[in-house]
N, CA, C and O atoms as a MOPAC input file, in Angstrom:
PM7 MOZYME 1SCF
protein

 N    -41.11800 1    48.06600 1     2.85800 1
 C    -42.63000 1    47.94100 1     2.71000 1
 C    -42.82400 1    46.60400 1     3.38000 1
 O    -43.53000 1    46.32700 1     4.34900 1
 N    -42.16500 1    45.96100 1     2.76300 1
 C    -42.55400 1    44.63200 1     3.32000 1
 C    -42.19700 1    43.91900 1     4.78800 1
 O    -42.83800 1    43.08400 1     5.42700 1
 N    -40.91000 1    44.58300 1     5.07600 1
 C    -40.28700 1    44.16200 1     6.18900 1
 C    -41.41800 1    45.05500 1     6.76800 1
 O    -42.32500 1    44.38800 1     7.26600 1
 N    -41.58300 1    46.37600 1     6.82500 1
 C    -42.24000 1    47.09600 1     7.68800 1
 C    -43.66300 1    46.35400 1     8.00300 1
 O    -44.43200 1    46.57500 1     8.93900 1
 N    -43.77300 1    45.45900 1     6.99900 1
 C    -45.41700 1    45.37900 1     7.51500 1
 C    -45.27500 1    43.68700 1     7.83000 1
 O    -46.24800 1    42.93500 1     7.77000 1
 N    -44.09800 1    43.30400 1     8.12200 1
 C    -44.10900 1    41.28800 1     8.43400 1
 C    -44.12700 1    41.24500 1     8.01800 1
 O    -45.29500 1    41.53800 1     8.27700 1
 N    -44.02700 1    41.01800 1     6.21800 1
 C    -44.43600 1    40.80900 1     5.53300 1
 C    -43.80800 1    39.72300 1     5.38100 1
 O    -44.36600 1    38.64600 1     5.58700 1
 N    -42.36700 1    39.82900 1     4.94300 1
 C    -40.87000 1    39.12000 1     4.92100 1
 C    -40.13700 1    39.34000 1     6.43300 1
 O    -40.62400 1    40.36600 1     6.90700 1
 N    -39.33300 1    38.86600 1     7.18700 1
 C    -38.16900 1    38.89400 1     8.41000 1
 C    -37.70100 1    40.08900 1     7.87500 1
 O    -38.23500 1    40.67800 1     6.93500 1
 N    -36.57500 1    40.49600 1     8.55000 1
 C    -35.82100 1    41.57000 1     8.89800 1
 C    -34.03400 1    40.84700 1     7.98500 1
 O    -33.09600 1    41.28700 1     7.32000 1
 N    -34.29000 1    40.15600 1     8.29600 1
 C    -32.86700 1    39.43900 1     7.66900 1
 C    -33.09700 1    39.36900 1     6.29900 1
 O    -32.36000 1    39.89700 1     5.46600 1
 N    -34.51200 1    38.46800 1     5.93800 1
 C    -34.77000 1    38.60400 1     4.30600 1
 C    -34.58400 1    39.88700 1     3.83500 1
 O    -33.56300 1    40.26800 1     3.26300 1
 N    -35.76800 1    40.70200 1     4.12100 1
 C    -35.21900 1    42.07400 1     4.38300 1
 C    -33.60600 1    43.00100 1     3.90600 1
 O    -33.17500 1    43.84600 1     3.12100 1
 N    -33.35500 1    42.45100 1     4.59600 1
 C    -31.61000 1    43.22800 1     4.32100 1
 C    -30.73900 1    42.40000 1     3.45900 1
 O    -29.75000 1    42.89300 1     2.91600 1
 N    -31.11800 1    40.98100 1     3.29400 1
 C    -30.31000 1    39.97000 1     1.82600 1
 C    -30.79900 1    40.42200 1     0.55200 1
 O    -30.15400 1    40.39100 1    -0.49600 1
 N    -32.58700 1    41.06500 1     0.77300 1
 C    -32.65800 1    41.17000 1    -0.67700 1
 C    -32.19400 1    42.92500 1    -0.90700 1
 O    -31.81400 1    43.19200 1    -2.04700 1
 N    -32.21400 1    44.04000 1     0.07100 1
 C    -31.65700 1    45.23600 1     0.12600 1
 C    -30.40400 1    45.13800 1    -0.66600 1
 O    -30.15600 1    46.22400 1    -1.19000 1
 N    -29.46700 1    44.15900 1    -0.95700 1
 C    -27.60800 1    43.80600 1    -1.23100 1
 C    -28.25300 1    43.64100 1    -2.81700 1
 O    -27.79600 1    44.44600 1    -3.62800 1
 N    -29.03200 1    42.89800 1    -3.20700 1
 C    -29.51600 1    42.70800 1    -4.58000 1
 C    -29.93100 1    44.26300 1    -5.07000 1
 O    -29.51200 1    44.65700 1    -6.15900 1
 N    -30.62600 1    44.98600 1    -4.37100 1
 C    -31.43900 1    45.81100 1    -4.69000 1
 C    -30.21900 1    47.39500 1    -4.89200 1
 O    -30.33800 1    48.38400 1    -5.61600 1
 N    -29.21800 1    47.03900 1    -3.98300 1
 C    -28.09200 1    48.00100 1    -4.06700 1
 C    -27.31500 1    47.44800 1    -5.06700 1
 O    -26.51800 1    48.19700 1    -5.63200 1
 N    -27.38500 1    46.27400 1    -5.40400 1
 C    -26.00500 1    46.15900 1    -6.35900 1
 C    -26.63100 1    46.96000 1    -7.78100 1
 O    -26.06900 1    47.88800 1    -8.36100 1
 N    -27.90300 1    46.35100 1    -8.14900 1
 C    -28.82800 1    46.90100 1    -9.74000 1
 C    -28.86700 1    48.46700 1    -9.43700 1
 O    -29.07400 1    49.04900 1   -10.50200 1
 N    -28.78200 1    49.09200 1    -8.69600 1
 C    -28.86700 1    50.55600 1    -8.45000 1
 C    -27.51200 1    50.28500 1    -8.25900 1
 O    -27.37800 1    49.94500 1    -7.08400 1
 N    -26.39900 1    50.26900 1    -8.86700 1
 C    -25.00700 1    50.27600 1    -9.05400 1
 C    -24.91200 1    49.91000 1    -9.79400 1
 O    -24.34200 1    50.72000 1   -10.52500 1
 N    -25.11600 1    48.98800 1   -10.31700 1
 C    -24.77300 1    48.71000 1   -12.42600 1
 C    -25.46400 1    49.41200 1   -12.84300 1
 O    -24.86300 1    49.90700 1   -13.79700 1
 N    -26.88700 1    50.05200 1   -12.74100 1
 C    -27.62400 1    50.76900 1   -13.40600 1
 C    -26.86200 1    51.90800 1   -13.69500 1
 O    -26.95600 1    52.57400 1   -14.72600 1
 N    -25.92700 1    52.16100 1   -12.53300 1
 C    -25.57000 1    54.10500 1   -12.55400 1
 C    -24.08800 1    53.94700 1   -13.23600 1
 O    -23.67000 1    54.86100 1   -13.94600 1
 N    -23.30200 1    52.77100 1   -13.00900 1
 C    -21.79900 1    53.01300 1   -13.09200 1
 C    -21.17200 1    51.91600 1   -14.15500 1
 O    -21.74900 1    50.94400 1   -14.64300 1
 N    -20.42700 1    52.16300 1   -14.27100 1
 C    -19.51400 1    51.46700 1   -15.08100 1
 C    -19.49000 1    50.06800 1   -14.83500 1
 O    -19.41700 1    49.90600 1   -13.61700 1
 N    -19.52700 1    48.62200 1   -15.64400 1
 C    -18.92200 1    47.56000 1   -15.21100 1
 C    -18.08500 1    47.45600 1   -14.51100 1
 O    -18.10100 1    46.81700 1   -13.45900 1
 N    -16.70200 1    48.40500 1   -15.21500 1
 C    -14.91500 1    48.04700 1   -14.67500 1
 C    -15.12700 1    48.28400 1   -13.19100 1
 O    -14.25900 1    47.84600 1   -12.43600 1
 N    -16.03200 1    48.83500 1   -12.74500 1
 C    -16.32300 1    49.37600 1   -11.17300 1
 C    -16.48300 1    48.49600 1   -10.54500 1
 O    -16.28300 1    48.67300 1    -9.34300 1
 N    -16.97000 1    46.94000 1   -11.05400 1
 C    -17.47400 1    46.24800 1   -10.03400 1
 C    -16.69500 1    45.33300 1    -9.06800 1
 O    -15.82700 1    44.79900 1    -9.75800 1
 N    -16.61400 1    44.98100 1    -8.03400 1
 C    -15.82100 1    44.08400 1    -7.25200 1
 C    -16.46200 1    42.93800 1    -7.52100 1
 O    -17.67100 1    42.70500 1    -7.54800 1
 N    -15.27000 1    42.04700 1    -7.77300 1
 C    -16.20100 1    40.34400 1    -8.76200 1
 C    -16.15700 1    39.81700 1    -6.83300 1
 O    -16.28800 1    38.65700 1    -7.22300 1
 N    -16.11000 1    39.70200 1    -5.63500 1
 C    -15.78800 1    39.55700 1    -4.64800 1
 C    -17.06100 1    39.55900 1    -4.57500 1
 O    -17.80800 1    38.59500 1    -4.74500 1
 N    -17.46200 1    41.12000 1    -4.20700 1
 C    -18.89100 1    41.31200 1    -3.77800 1
 C    -19.78100 1    40.42100 1    -4.32300 1
 O    -20.57300 1    39.72200 1    -3.69100 1
 N    -19.55200 1    40.48400 1    -6.14200 1
 C    -20.45900 1    40.24900 1    -6.86400 1
 C    -20.57800 1    38.06100 1    -6.45000 1
 O    -21.35600 1    37.13500 1    -6.22500 1
 N    -19.51700 1    38.33600 1    -6.57500 1
 C    -19.34400 1    36.53000 1    -6.12800 1
 C    -20.65900 1    35.97600 1    -4.51300 1
 O    -21.40400 1    35.04000 1    -4.22200 1
 N    -20.28500 1    37.06800 1    -4.03600 1
 C    -21.00200 1    36.89100 1    -2.43000 1
 C    -22.95600 1    37.02500 1    -2.78800 1
 O    -24.01000 1    36.59100 1    -2.32000 1
 N    -22.57500 1    37.73200 1    -3.67500 1
 C    -24.16900 1    37.78600 1    -3.80600 1
 C    -24.57700 1    36.97200 1    -5.10700 1
 O    -25.72900 1    37.31800 1    -5.36600 1
 N    -24.05900 1    35.87300 1    -6.21100 1
 C    -24.62800 1    35.19400 1    -6.88600 1
 C    -24.60200 1    33.75000 1    -5.75700 1
 O    -25.62800 1    33.11700 1    -5.50900 1
 N    -23.44600 1    33.46000 1    -5.25600 1
 C    -23.59000 1    32.34500 1    -4.31300 1
 C    -25.08400 1    32.36200 1    -3.50000 1
 O    -25.85000 1    31.43100 1    -3.75200 1
 N    -25.40000 1    33.12900 1    -2.78400 1
 C    -26.39000 1    33.13800 1    -2.57000 1
 C    -27.97500 1    33.21600 1    -2.69600 1
 O    -28.92700 1    32.91800 1    -1.97400 1
 N    -27.75100 1    33.90800 1    -4.29900 1
 C    -29.04200 1    34.36400 1    -4.68400 1
 C    -29.98500 1    32.96900 1    -4.93200 1
 O    -31.16500 1    33.14400 1    -5.23400 1
 N    -29.51100 1    31.71600 1    -4.81500 1
 C    -30.99400 1    30.82600 1    -4.70500 1
 C    -31.73500 1    30.31500 1    -3.21700 1
 O    -32.85200 1    29.85200 1    -2.98600 1
 N    -30.45700 1    30.65800 1    -2.25800 1
 C    -30.91100 1    30.32200 1    -0.50300 1
 C    -32.24900 1    31.40600 1    -0.39000 1
 O    -33.44300 1    31.26700 1    -0.12500 1
 N    -31.14100 1    32.84300 1    -0.82700 1
 C    -32.18900 1    34.03400 1    -0.78800 1
 C    -33.57400 1    33.71100 1    -1.28500 1
 O    -34.42000 1    33.60100 1    -0.39700 1
 N    -33.98800 1    33.53100 1    -2.57100 1
 C    -34.54900 1    33.01900 1    -3.45200 1
 C    -35.68800 1    32.07200 1    -2.19300 1
 O    -36.64000 1    32.47700 1    -1.52600 1
 N    -35.25400 1    31.16200 1    -2.26400 1
 C    -36.29700 1    29.70800 1    -1.18000 1
 C    -36.94300 1    30.56600 1     0.34800 1
 O    -37.96000 1    30.42500 1     1.02800 1
 N    -35.82400 1    31.41400 1     0.40700 1
 C    -36.23300 1    32.16800 1     1.79400 1
 C    -37.38500 1    32.98400 1     1.36100 1
 O    -38.53600 1    32.57100 1     1.50900 1
 N    -37.07200 1    34.30700 1     0.74800 1
 C    -38.30100 1    35.04800 1     0.00600 1
 C    -39.61200 1    34.70000 1    -0.81100 1
 O    -40.37300 1    35.48800 1    -1.37300 1
 N    -39.68300 1    33.31400 1    -0.73400 1
 C    -40.52900 1    32.49900 1    -1.32600 1
 C    -41.12900 1    32.01900 1    -0.47500 1
 O    -42.30300 1    31.90800 1    -0.82700 1
 N    -40.94600 1    31.62900 1     0.57100 1
 C    -41.26900 1    30.74800 1     1.67600 1
 C    -42.15600 1    31.40600 1     2.71800 1
 O    -43.10700 1    31.02000 1     3.39700 1
 N    -41.47400 1    32.57200 1     2.58600 1
 C    -41.92200 1    34.10700 1     3.65200 1
 C    -43.46000 1    34.27200 1     2.77700 1
 O    -44.52000 1    33.80500 1     3.19300 1
 N    -43.33700 1    34.85000 1     1.80900 1
 C    -43.92300 1    35.46000 1     1.16400 1
 C    -44.92200 1    33.69900 1     1.31200 1
 O    -45.27700 1    33.47800 1     2.47000 1
 N    -45.24200 1    32.81300 1     0.48400 1
 C    -46.21500 1    31.70100 1     0.99300 1
 C    -46.87600 1    31.78900 1     2.45300 1
 O    -48.07000 1    31.78200 1     2.75500 1
 N    -45.95200 1    31.85700 1     3.11200 1
 C    -46.42200 1    31.88800 1     4.54100 1
 C    -47.78200 1    33.07000 1     4.55200 1
 O    -48.98600 1    32.84500 1     4.42900 1
 N    -46.99900 1    34.48000 1     4.76500 1
 C    -48.01200 1    35.09600 1     4.85300 1
 C    -49.02000 1    35.49100 1     3.91500 1
 O    -49.71900 1    36.50200 1     3.98500 1
 N    -49.03500 1    34.43100 1     2.85700 1
 C    -50.54400 1    34.71800 1     2.02600 1
 C    -51.33300 1    33.09200 1     2.60100 1
 O    -52.49500 1    32.82400 1     2.29500 1
 N    -50.58400 1    32.28500 1     3.32800 1
 C    -51.51000 1    31.40400 1     3.58800 1
 C    -52.07100 1    31.73200 1     5.05300 1
 O    -52.76500 1    30.85800 1     5.57300 1
 N    -51.77300 1    33.20300 1     5.93700 1
 C    -51.89300 1    33.58900 1     6.99300 1
 C    -53.15200 1    33.89200 1     6.59200 1
 O    -54.15000 1    33.26000 1     6.93700 1
 N    -53.14000 1    34.93400 1     5.80100 1
 C    -54.37700 1    35.69700 1     5.18200 1
 C    -55.59800 1    35.01500 1     5.06000 1
 O    -56.56800 1    35.33400 1     5.74700 1
 N    -55.64800 1    33.54100 1     3.74000 1
 C    -56.42500 1    32.50500 1     3.61200 1
 C    -56.88500 1    32.19200 1     4.77300 1
 O    -58.05600 1    32.47200 1     5.03100 1
 N    -56.08300 1    31.55600 1     5.71100 1
 C    -56.41000 1    31.04900 1     7.44500 1
 C    -57.07500 1    32.18000 1     7.49500 1
 O    -58.16200 1    31.90400 1     6.98700 1
 N    -57.08500 1    33.88800 1     7.96500 1
 C    -57.48400 1    34.59100 1     8.58200 1
 C    -59.38100 1    35.18200 1     7.55900 1
 O    -60.17400 1    36.09700 1     7.78300 1
 N    -59.35300 1    34.36600 1     6.78600 1
 C    -60.53600 1    34.80600 1     6.17800 1
 C    -61.69500 1    33.24500 1     6.37700 1
 O    -62.72500 1    33.06900 1     5.72500 1
 N    -61.39700 1    32.74100 1     6.94400 1
 C    -62.22400 1    31.28700 1     6.99200 1
 C    -63.21400 1    31.65900 1     7.82800 1
 O    -64.08800 1    30.85300 1     8.14700 1

C-alpha cells in the first residue's frame, strides 16, 4: 500500500518485501531450513534499509504538513 500510494519508493518497498518474506518463512518453517547466506544479506542491509525507510516517511510527512499550510 505504501508503495502504491508513493509514500515510499519502489526500491524501498522491494527491500522491505525481502524482510517480510523472511519473516513469513521463519514463522512457518523450521529454523534448520534457513539459508545463512540469505540471512546474512538481510542482516547486513537492515540499518541502511531502515534509514531509507525512515527518510522517505519523514519526507512524506513533511510534504503533508506543507500542504496543510
